[in-house]
C-alpha positions in Angstrom: -13.5 20.1 -82.6 -16.7 22.2 -82.6 -18.7 19.4 -84.3 -17.2 16.9 -81.8 -18.9 18.6 -78.9 -22.2 19.1 -80.8 -22.4 15.3 -81.3 -22.3 14.7 -77.5 -25.9 15.9 -77.0 -29.1 14.7 -75.5 -31.6 12.7 -77.6 -33.7 14.7 -79.9 -37.0 16.0 -78.5 -39.8 17.8 -80.2 -39.3 21.5 -79.9 -42.5 23.6 -80.0 -43.2 27.1 -78.8 -44.9 27.4 -75.4 -48.5 28.5 -75.5 -49.3 31.8 -73.8 -52.8 32.0 -72.4 -54.5 35.0 -70.9 -55.0 33.5 -67.5 -56.1 35.6 -64.5 -53.4 36.7 -62.0 -52.7 34.6 -59.0 -54.3 36.3 -56.0 -52.9 35.8 -52.5 -49.4 37.3 -52.6 -48.1 40.9 -52.4 -44.8 42.5 -52.8 -43.5 44.4 -49.7 -40.2 45.9 -48.9 -38.0 43.3 -47.2 -36.6 46.1 -45.0 -39.1 49.0 -45.0 -37.4 52.3 -45.6 -33.9 50.9 -46.2 -32.5 52.0 -49.6 -29.9 50.1 -51.5 -27.6 51.2 -54.3 -28.4 48.9 -57.3 -29.0 45.7 -55.4 -27.9 42.7 -57.4 -28.6 39.7 -55.2 -29.7 38.5 -51.8 -27.9 35.5 -50.2 -28.0 33.7 -47.0 -24.8 32.0 -45.6 -26.5 28.7 -44.6 -25.2 29.0 -41.0 -28.5 28.4 -39.2 -29.1 32.1 -38.6 -31.5 34.6 -40.1 -28.7 36.8 -41.4 -28.9 37.8 -45.0 -26.4 39.6 -47.3 -27.4 42.1 -50.0 -24.9 42.5 -52.9 -24.8 45.9 -54.6 -23.5 46.3 -58.2 -20.6 48.6 -57.4 -19.1 46.0 -55.0 -20.6 46.6 -51.5 -21.9 43.6 -49.6 -24.3 44.6 -46.8 -25.3 42.3 -43.9 -28.5 42.5 -42.0 -31.0 40.2 -40.2 -34.2 39.1 -41.8 -37.1 41.4 -40.9 -40.2 39.6 -39.7 -42.6 42.5 -39.9 -42.6 43.7 -36.3 -40.3 45.9 -34.2 -37.5 48.1 -35.4 -36.4 47.6 -39.0 -32.8 46.2 -39.1 -30.2 48.5 -40.6 -27.4 47.2 -42.8 -23.8 46.9 -41.9 -21.0 46.7 -44.5 -19.5 43.2 -44.7 -17.2 43.9 -47.7 -16.5 47.0 -49.9 -14.8 46.5 -53.3 -16.1 49.8 -54.7 -12.9 51.7 -54.1 -10.4 49.0 -55.1 -10.3 49.8 -58.8 -10.9 46.2 -59.6 -14.5 46.4 -60.7 -15.7 47.7 -64.1 -19.3 48.9 -63.9 -19.8 50.0 -67.5 -22.4 48.3 -69.6 -23.6 45.1 -67.9 -20.6 45.2 -65.5 -20.2 45.4 -61.8 -20.1 42.8 -59.1 -22.5 40.3 -60.4 -23.2 37.4 -58.0 -22.5 36.1 -54.5 -22.4 32.4 -53.4 -21.5 31.2 -49.9 -19.5 28.0 -49.6 -21.7 25.1 -48.2 -19.4 25.0 -45.1 -19.2 28.8 -44.8 -20.2 28.6 -41.1 -16.9 26.9 -40.3 -14.5 28.0 -43.1 -15.8 31.6 -43.8 -15.4 31.2 -47.5 -17.6 33.0 -50.1 -17.3 33.7 -53.8 -18.0 36.8 -55.9 -18.0 37.3 -59.7 -17.3 40.7 -61.3 -16.3 42.3 -64.5 -12.8 43.8 -64.7 -10.7 45.7 -67.2 -11.4 48.1 -70.1 -12.8 47.2 -73.5 -11.5 45.4 -75.5 -9.5 43.7 -72.8 -12.0 42.8 -70.1 -12.5 39.6 -68.1 -15.1 37.9 -65.9 -13.4 37.3 -62.6 -14.5 34.7 -60.0 -12.8 35.1 -56.7 -12.9 33.6 -53.2 -13.0 35.8 -50.1 -12.8 35.0 -46.4 -15.2 36.3 -43.7 -14.9 36.4 -39.9 -17.8 37.3 -37.7 -19.7 38.7 -40.8 -16.8 41.0 -41.9 -14.5 40.5 -44.9 -11.9 42.7 -46.6 -10.6 43.1 -50.2 -7.2 41.8 -49.0 -8.7 38.3 -48.5 -9.4 37.9 -52.3 -8.0 34.9 -54.1 -8.8 34.8 -57.8 -10.2 31.4 -58.8 -10.9 32.0 -62.5 -10.6 34.7 -65.2 -12.5 34.4 -68.5 -11.2 36.8 -71.2 -13.8 38.9 -73.0 -13.9 41.9 -75.3 -17.2 43.6 -74.4 -19.0 45.1 -71.4 -22.1 43.0 -72.1 -23.0 39.3 -71.8 -20.7 38.3 -69.0 -23.6 36.6 -67.1 -21.6 35.8 -64.0 -24.2 33.8 -62.0 -22.8 31.7 -59.2 -24.4 28.8 -57.2 -23.2 25.8 -55.2 -25.0 22.7 -56.2 -26.2 19.9 -53.8 -23.0 18.1 -54.9 -20.9 20.9 -53.3 -19.5 22.0 -56.7 -19.4 25.6 -57.8 -21.5 26.4 -60.9 -20.7 29.5 -62.9 -22.7 31.1 -65.8 -20.6 32.8 -68.5 -22.2 34.8 -71.3 -21.4 34.6 -75.0 -19.6 38.0 -75.1 -22.5 39.8 -76.8 -21.9 39.6 -80.6 -25.2 39.7 -82.5 -26.5 36.1 -82.9 -23.2 35.0 -81.4 -21.4 35.6 -84.7 -18.1 34.8 -82.9 -19.3 31.3 -82.4 -18.6 31.2 -78.7 -21.6 29.4 -77.3 -21.0 26.3 -79.5 -17.2 26.4 -79.3 -15.9 23.7 -76.9 -12.5 25.4 -76.5 -13.7 28.6 -74.9 -15.7 29.2 -71.7 -18.0 31.8 -73.2 -21.7 30.9 -73.6 -21.4 28.1 -71.0 -22.3 26.8 -67.5 -19.0 25.8 -65.8 -18.6 23.4 -62.9 -15.6 23.6 -60.6 -14.3 21.8 -57.5 -13.0 24.5 -55.3 -12.3 22.2 -52.3 -9.7 19.8 -53.8 -7.5 21.8 -56.1 -4.2 20.2 -57.2 -1.0 21.8 -56.1 -0.5 25.2 -57.6 -4.1 25.4 -58.9 -7.2 27.3 -57.6 -9.6 24.6 -58.5 -10.0 21.1 -59.8 -12.0 19.9 -62.8 -14.5 17.3 -61.4 -13.9 13.9 -62.9 -17.6 13.5 -63.7 -17.8 16.7 -65.8 -18.9 15.6 -69.3 -15.6 16.5 -71.0 -13.2 16.4 -68.0 -10.3 14.9 -69.9 -11.2 15.3 -73.6 -8.6 17.0 -75.7 -9.7 20.2 -77.4 -12.6 20.8 -75.0 -12.5 22.9 -71.8 -13.0 20.4 -69.0 -14.7 23.0 -66.9 -17.8 23.0 -69.2 -21.0 21.5 -67.7 -23.4 22.7 -70.4 -23.1 24.8 -73.5 -25.1 26.7 -76.2 -26.1 29.5 -73.8 -26.6 33.2 -74.4 -26.3 35.1 -71.1 -26.9 32.7 -68.1 -27.3 35.4 -65.5 -29.6 33.8 -62.8 -30.0 30.1 -62.1 -30.9 28.1 -59.1 -31.3 24.5 -57.8 -34.7 23.3 -56.7 -35.1 20.9 -53.7 -34.6 17.9 -56.0 -31.4 19.2 -57.4 -32.7 20.3 -60.8 -30.9 23.4 -62.1 -33.3 26.0 -63.5 -32.2 28.9 -65.7 -33.9 32.0 -67.2 -32.4 33.2 -70.5 -33.1 36.5 -72.3 -33.5 36.5 -76.0 -31.8 38.7 -78.5 -33.2 42.0 -79.9 -36.0 42.2 -82.3 -39.8 41.5 -82.4 -39.4 37.9 -83.5 -37.1 37.0 -80.5 -38.1 34.9 -77.6 -37.3 34.6 -73.8 -37.1 31.2 -72.2 -36.9 29.1 -69.0 -34.9 25.9 -69.2 -33.4 23.2 -67.0 -29.7 22.9 -67.4 -28.6 19.4 -68.5 -25.2 17.8 -68.0 -23.4 17.9 -71.4 -26.5 19.4 -73.0 -26.4 21.7 -76.0 -28.9 24.4 -75.0 -29.3 25.7 -78.6 -28.0 29.2 -78.7 -27.6 30.8 -81.3 -29.5 28.3 -83.4 -32.6 28.5 -81.2 -34.6 31.4 -79.8 -36.6 29.7 -77.1 -38.1 26.6 -78.8 -38.0 28.2 -82.3 -35.3 28.0 -84.9 -33.3 31.2 -85.3 -33.4 32.1 -89.0 -30.3 34.4 -88.5 -28.2 31.4 -87.4 -29.1 28.2 -89.3 -28.1 25.1 -87.3 -25.9 22.3 -88.8 -27.8 19.3 -90.0 -29.0 16.8 -87.3 -28.0 19.0 -84.4 -29.9 18.1 -81.3 -30.8 20.6 -78.5 -32.2 20.5 -74.9 -35.8 21.8 -75.2 -36.9 24.8 -73.1 -39.5 24.2 -70.4 -41.2 27.4 -71.4 -40.7 30.3 -73.8 -42.5 33.4 -74.8 -42.1 36.1 -77.5 -42.0 39.8 -77.6 -45.3 39.8 -79.5 -47.2 37.5 -77.2 -49.9 39.3 -75.2 -48.7 41.3 -72.2 -45.2 39.8 -72.3 -41.9 41.6 -72.2 -38.3 41.2 -73.4 -35.9 40.1 -70.7 -36.6 36.9 -68.6 -34.9 36.9 -65.2 -34.4 33.4 -63.9 -35.9 32.7 -60.5 -36.7 29.9 -58.1 -39.0 27.0 -57.6 -40.9 28.1 -54.5 -40.1 26.0 -51.4 -41.3 28.3 -48.6 -44.2 27.9 -46.2 -46.1 31.3 -46.1 -47.5 31.1 -49.6 -48.6 27.4 -50.0 -50.5 28.1 -53.3 -47.0 28.8 -54.9 -45.5 25.5 -53.7 -43.6 23.8 -56.6 -44.2 26.7 -59.0 -41.3 28.4 -60.7 -41.3 32.2 -59.9 -39.5 34.4 -62.5 -39.7 38.0 -63.7 -39.4 40.0 -66.9 -37.0 43.0 -66.4 -38.4 45.1 -69.2 -42.1 44.6 -68.6 -41.7 44.9 -64.8 -43.8 41.9 -64.0 -43.5 38.8 -61.7 -44.9 35.4 -62.8 -45.5 32.0 -61.4 -45.2 29.0 -63.7 -46.5 25.4 -63.1 -43.7 23.0 -64.0 -43.9 19.2 -64.4 -42.1 16.4 -66.2 -43.8 15.2 -69.3 -42.3 12.6 -71.6 -38.8 12.8 -70.0 -38.6 16.6 -70.1 -39.7 19.5 -68.0 -42.6 21.5 -69.2 -43.9 24.8 -67.9 -47.6 25.8 -68.1 -50.3 27.9 -66.5 -48.2 31.1 -66.4 -49.8 33.6 -64.0 -48.9 37.1 -63.0 -48.1 37.6 -59.3 -47.4 41.4 -59.3 -45.5 44.3 -60.6 -41.8 44.9 -59.8 -39.7 47.5 -61.6 -36.3 46.4 -63.0 -36.0 43.1 -61.1 -32.6 41.6 -61.6 -32.6 38.7 -59.2 -35.0 36.4 -57.3 -33.4 34.7 -54.3 -34.4 32.8 -51.2 -33.7 32.9 -47.5 -33.0 29.9 -45.3 -36.8 29.2 -45.0 -37.3 29.3 -48.8 -39.1 32.7 -48.9 -38.4 34.9 -51.9 -36.5 38.2 -52.2 -36.5 40.4 -55.3 -33.7 42.8 -56.0 -34.9 45.9 -57.9 -32.4 48.4 -59.2 -32.0 50.8 -62.1 -28.5 51.5 -63.3 -29.6 54.8 -64.9 -31.5 56.2 -61.9 -29.3 54.5 -59.2 -30.9 53.5 -56.0 -33.0 50.4 -55.5 -35.1 48.3 -53.3 -35.3 44.7 -52.1 -38.8 43.2 -51.9 -40.1 40.0 -50.4 -43.3 38.1 -51.2 -45.8 38.0 -48.4 -49.4 36.8 -48.0 -52.2 39.4 -48.7 
């Protein structure tokens, strides 16, 4: 059945490494603390509930969700209130790349109070990525409101990914990592009968009786025997952070594997697409995992290597900028490299039926950036946390 899924791929496109040019940094933006003087404990993500207010929620890795208003630069700095605390429940495994990983508010959160979290649970080798729904009233939730939606079995504390996002179609998209074997030697990312190494798409609004979700009928393999119907896209390594732009295109940053010849990449996620892992490192064939003959892959919009000038080794997916206070960034994709500690802006455009990134520019320095998110106005927030040192800060991009 593995070859059956590989055959249902997008047309072949020329795969070439992206060029890295020594371009001057973009001047005009600066990183400032989003809430000056407010410390967070390993912030993982910033989310807004889409309720027409300026309220934002900061997710911390150990399972605390904090609520506070957007700070506009004048007056007293808002202080956080706890909206939910899972840190003492015993449900969350924080070893390795574990913890509470992502937060997504239901599109009708204002009226139904629903929101979703992903987290790692269990002890190696019996761990699982959990996606659960919670309920909130007046900005407060409780562990007792949890309803488990999905559990994906794993055996390692790494490569769970766990990214969550609701699409413009109202469906919940979930990133699931490949479980972390070197060069995916377990074959998960290309295996149609497991959820590992995939982007999943669920309908959490119309589940059949006795189920937590429905498989959307327009998922590419919704009813195919031997294929998990939840799968939207496959051939992924560790889809940690992804986001939809204003036109509904789904953008993802993927970290490459270890070693000097490996590459990081930015890609658009295609329905039914084989995104290449482990056969591809960026837009370059992976010599450690030869691909079957005639296998076609979705090309990356942009990639870079560990040996390219001034580049790092862990791409963190970001956002196509849609705010108003930094017009020179309009339409550029903003992403970070966790290891190098730098923030970049990338021009993106469609060329020959595919998205291509170019003119990569540095925007600034940010240590251990794990997430780039947006508020209701489209302005960007960067979560910076170090698991070894604890602590952390949330930054925002402001004009110079």
